N, C-alpha and C positions, 0 to 999 in steps of 0.2 A: 703219381699219387705213390706214397711209400705204403708197401704193403707187408713190409718185413713182419714176421712172426715173434713170437717169444724168443729170447736170445739163449735159452737152454733147455735141456731135458725133452727136445723134440725128435722124436723118432726120423731117422734118414732113409726111410723107405727102401731099405734093403742095400743101399751103398755099403760095399764091404762087407761088414757084419750087421747081419738083419737086427740085431739088439743092440746096435750102437745108436747113442743120441747126440744130440748137438751139446757144445759147451759153450757157446758164444756165436757171435756174429761176423763174418769175414766179410761179406759184402751186404747191403741192404738190397732189397727186392723192391721192384716198382711195376706199376700198369700206367699204361698210355693208352689214350683213346683216340681215334681219328675219325671227325666226322665229314662226310662228303655228302654235299647236297646238289640236285640237278636242278638248276635256275629255272628251267622250262616247266618243270612238273612240281617243283618243291617237295620232291621224293628224296628221302635221307637214307643213309647206311651209315653205321658206325662200325668200325673196326676198333677191337680192344686186344691189346698186346699184353701178357702178363709175364713175368720173369718166375714161371712156376714149372714144375716137373709135368703136371698136367692140370686139367681142369674137368669137373665131373659134368655131366649132361644136365644136373639140375640148375647149373648157372648158365641162364641165356637172357 
């Protein structure tokens, strides 16, 4: 799934100059999910990978 944010005026989280903001999109950002199921118990677990610097604890 494409999770790319706005193309401009996004703060770069302290990369180089802390006040610097983006001016466009170089690469799109994606999220991918993998579901694994145990066929004997039907228990499932999902692994989610996001092209992000970090994910807050509120996302779970």
